[in-house]
C-alpha positions as CSV (number, residue, x, y, z in Angstrom):
1,M,-79.3,49.6,26.9
2,S,-80.5,47.6,30.4
3,P,-83.4,44.9,29.0
4,S,-86.7,46.5,29.9
5,P,-88.3,44.4,33.8
6,D,-88.8,41.7,34.1
7,P,-91.8,39.3,35.9
8,V,-88.4,39.4,38.4
9,D,-88.0,42.9,39.0
10,L,-92.6,43.6,38.5
11,A,-91.5,40.9,41.5
12,R,-89.3,42.8,43.2
13,A,-90.8,46.0,43.0
14,E,-94.2,45.0,44.5
15,W,-92.2,43.1,47.3
16,A,-90.4,46.6,48.2
17,A,-93.9,48.3,48.8
18,V,-95.5,45.3,51.3
19,R,-92.4,44.6,52.5
20,P,-89.6,47.4,52.2
21,D,-87.3,46.0,55.0
22,L,-86.8,42.6,53.0
23,D,-83.9,42.7,50.3
24,T,-84.8,40.9,47.8
25,T,-81.7,40.4,46.0
26,P,-81.0,37.2,46.5
27,M,-84.8,36.6,44.8
28,G,-82.9,38.4,41.3
29,L,-81.4,35.4,40.2
30,A,-82.8,32.3,41.7
31,G,-86.3,34.0,39.7
32,R,-85.1,34.2,36.8
33,L,-83.2,30.7,36.5
34,R,-85.9,28.9,37.4
35,L,-87.6,31.8,34.4
36,V,-84.8,30.8,32.2
37,A,-84.9,26.9,32.9
38,A,-88.3,26.6,31.7
39,A,-88.0,29.1,28.6
40,L,-85.1,26.4,27.6
41,A,-87.5,23.9,27.9
42,R,-89.4,25.2,25.6
43,A,-86.9,25.9,23.0
44,T,-85.6,22.4,23.0
45,D,-88.3,20.0,24.2
46,P,-89.8,20.0,20.8
47,V,-86.2,18.5,19.6
48,V,-87.0,15.5,21.4
49,R,-90.8,15.1,20.9
50,A,-90.4,16.0,17.1
51,E,-88.6,12.0,18.1
52,G,-91.7,10.8,20.3
53,L,-89.5,11.0,23.5
54,T,-89.4,13.3,26.2
55,R,-86.1,15.2,27.5
56,P,-85.8,12.6,30.2
57,E,-86.1,10.0,27.9
58,F,-83.1,11.3,25.8
59,D,-81.0,11.9,28.8
60,V,-80.9,8.4,29.2
61,L,-80.2,8.0,25.6
62,S,-77.6,10.4,25.9
63,A,-75.5,8.5,28.3
64,L,-76.2,4.9,27.3
65,R,-74.6,6.9,24.0
66,R,-70.8,9.0,25.6
67,A,-71.4,5.4,27.7
68,G,-69.8,4.1,24.7
69,D,-69.5,0.3,24.5
70,T,-69.9,-0.4,28.6
71,P,-72.7,-0.7,29.4
72,L,-74.5,0.6,32.0
73,T,-76.7,-0.9,35.0
74,P,-79.9,1.0,36.2
75,T,-78.4,2.9,38.8
76,G,-75.3,4.0,36.9
77,V,-78.4,5.0,34.4
78,A,-80.3,7.2,37.1
79,A,-77.0,8.5,38.5
80,A,-75.9,10.0,35.2
81,T,-79.4,11.9,34.5
82,L,-80.2,13.1,37.9
83,S,-83.1,11.2,38.1
84,S,-85.0,8.8,41.1
85,G,-84.6,5.1,40.6
86,A,-87.8,5.0,39.8
87,A,-88.4,7.4,37.1
88,T,-85.4,5.9,35.7
89,T,-87.2,2.7,35.6
90,K,-90.4,4.3,34.0
91,R,-88.2,5.5,31.4
92,L,-86.0,2.8,30.6
93,E,-89.0,0.5,30.4
94,H,-90.5,2.7,27.9
95,L,-87.1,2.5,25.8
96,T,-86.9,-0.7,26.2
97,G,-90.6,-1.0,24.3
98,V,-89.8,1.2,22.0
99,G,-86.5,-1.4,20.7
100,H,-84.2,2.4,21.9
101,L,-81.8,0.1,24.8
102,Q,-81.5,-3.5,25.2
103,R,-80.9,-5.3,28.7
104,T,-78.6,-8.2,29.2
105,P,-78.2,-9.6,32.5
106,D,-75.2,-9.1,34.3
107,E,-72.9,-12.5,33.7
108,R,-71.5,-11.8,37.5
109,D,-75.2,-11.3,39.5
110,G,-77.8,-11.7,36.9
111,R,-80.3,-10.0,39.5
112,V,-78.6,-7.1,37.6
113,S,-78.9,-6.2,33.8
114,R,-76.5,-4.5,31.6
115,L,-78.1,-1.3,29.3
116,S,-77.0,-0.9,25.5
117,L,-78.5,1.3,23.1
118,T,-79.7,-0.7,19.9
119,P,-78.2,0.7,16.9
120,A,-81.5,2.2,16.6
121,G,-80.5,4.2,19.9
122,A,-77.7,5.2,18.6
123,A,-78.5,6.7,15.9
124,L,-81.6,8.6,17.1
125,V,-78.9,9.9,19.8
126,D,-76.5,10.9,17.0
127,R,-79.5,12.0,14.6
128,V,-81.2,13.8,17.7
129,L,-78.1,15.5,19.3
130,P,-77.1,17.9,16.5
131,L,-80.8,20.1,16.1
132,L,-80.8,20.3,20.3
133,L,-77.6,21.8,20.2
134,A,-78.5,24.0,17.3
135,A,-81.3,24.6,19.8
136,E,-79.6,26.0,22.3
137,R,-77.0,28.1,20.9
138,A,-80.3,29.9,18.8
139,F,-81.0,30.2,22.7
140,A,-78.8,31.8,23.7
141,A,-77.7,33.5,20.9
142,S,-78.4,36.8,22.0
143,L,-75.9,37.1,24.4
144,S,-72.1,37.6,23.8
145,A,-70.1,35.0,23.7
146,G,-68.1,36.7,26.8
147,Q,-71.3,36.2,28.4
148,R,-72.4,33.3,27.2
149,T,-68.6,31.8,28.9
150,A,-69.2,33.7,32.1
151,T,-72.5,32.2,33.0
152,S,-71.5,29.0,32.3
153,E,-68.9,29.5,35.0
154,A,-71.0,31.0,37.4
155,L,-73.6,28.8,37.4
156,G,-70.3,25.6,37.6
157,V,-69.5,27.5,40.8
158,L,-73.2,27.5,41.8
159,L,-73.6,23.8,41.2
160,A,-70.1,22.3,43.0
161,E,-71.4,24.4,45.8
162,H,-74.2,23.0,46.1
163,G,-74.0,19.5,44.7
164,A,-75.3,17.7,41.1
């Protein structure tokens, strides 16, 4: 059974009535990607908000946790989180202020700082990540295992082609 029409189907039908000469097929994928991304944020953001964090702040902490004992530079954190330098700086200042990460001057270049999680920051990530994964699992539960795999692989192809 196919799902009932969604907002993308309705928009495409409206465009077909107004501009029947346009192929709105690309709108199906692009529109649904945007809607699904917004729905995923609504389903998972409360997990990190319950800890007083934003999702991008949790992503910073996660990048540092994945790095293990290897401190990262602010530039490395920005690259790992696909964030701008300015946005990363703001997040780093907040996370340092609340005691989740620490900055250490680089031994060779004092202008550069090395970032690492505090024990409280590492414990926070270790506590929240399983909850976040459970929320993501619940979000995708309406798809079969095969559909989840195929969707993930297809999105991976798009990311490889368009850089992320």
